[in-house]
N, C-alpha and C positions, 0 to 999 in steps of 0.2 A: 251332356254337352254343355249345359249352363255352367257347371262347376269347373270343367276344363277351360272353357272360354274365360271365365272370371279369373282363374288362376294363371292364365297366359300359357297354358300347356298346349302345345300343338297336337292335333289328332287328325285322324282320317276316318271317314265313315265308309264302311264296306257293306254294300247292300246284300241282303240275304232274304231268306224266306222265314217269315214269322212262324213260330211253332203252332199257332192257331190255324194258319193256312195248311201247314204240313200235316197236322193231325186230322183235319177235315179231309184232306186228299187221301191220306192213308186209310181213313174209315170210309171213303167213297161217299161222303155226304156233301150236299151243297150248303153253303152258308146262307144263301138267300134264294128265294124263289118267287116267281111272279104271282103265284097263287097262294102260297103258304106264308111267306114273310118277305118283306122288302128291305129289312134292315138287319145289320149284324152289329152287336155291341161287344167290344173288347174291353174287359174290365179286370181289375185285380181285387182280391178279397183282403189280402194282408198288406199293410203299410209298414214303414220302418218301425223298428222297436216293437214289433209284434202286434201292433194295433190292428183291429179288424175294421175294414171300411163299411161292412154291412151291405146288404143287397136291397134295402128298402128303395122303392121307386123304380126298380127294374121290372118292367112288365113283360108279359109273354108275346108281345107283338114283334119281338126281335129274336134272332138267334143270339144266344149269349155264349161268348167264349170267355171262360173264367180262369184267369191265370192265378197261380199261387192260392188255390182254394183252402189249403190247410187240411187238417186231418178230421175235422168235425163235419162229416158228411151229413149228419142229422140236422145240424144247425142250418146248413145250406138248403136242405130240403124244406125245412120248416119255414125259413124266410121266403123262399120262392113260392111255396104254396100260399103263404099269407099275402103275397103280392098278386095272386090270381092265376098263377101257373097251374096247369092241370097235372094230376099225379101221373097221367099217361104220357106226359112230355118225355121225349126220348133224350137220353144222355149218353155221351161218350166220355170216358175217363181215359186220358192219355198220359202215359208215364215214360220219361226218358226218350222222347221223340228225337229221332235223328242219330241215334247210336245203336249199337248191337243189343242193348238191353231194352229197347223200346217195346211197349206193350199197350194194348187197347182193351178196354172192357166196355160193355154196353149194358144199359139198364134203362128203366124208366125213373122219373123223378121220385115216384112213390117207392121204388125199390132201393134208391141210392143209399139210404142210411144202413142197409143191411150188407152192402158190398164190403169186401175186405179192403183195407187201405192199401193203396199202391205206393211204391217208393217214389220219392221226389227226384226230379222235378215233375210235377203233375199239372195238367190243365183239364178243364171240363168244358164240354160243349153241350148246351141245351138247345134243342131244336124241335120244330113241329113234326 
């Protein structure tokens, strides 16, 4: 939006459903809960030019919806465990949500590094 506005390019915003919400609905999991977690954090792991933003400081009090996680599932698991997440934390990996190739996989954070890599686009949801 900023780039288009700065360049004087007209545009329209068409509201839709975020893939994070769509994947949670498809997996039938709540993103928040009055007993388990009261926050949801939407984050991306990879920035422009392939830089990794890292996951330091993201603590387990929130559901984490991780966009563009990349293919290094072990690094994600290692970083979250180092931030206090439990290995039993549940994880949904969603691939190609919203089209005929969509796919979901489920595991725990401790099992994440052993899962086969799913085709992009992928997002992950970590929740209690």
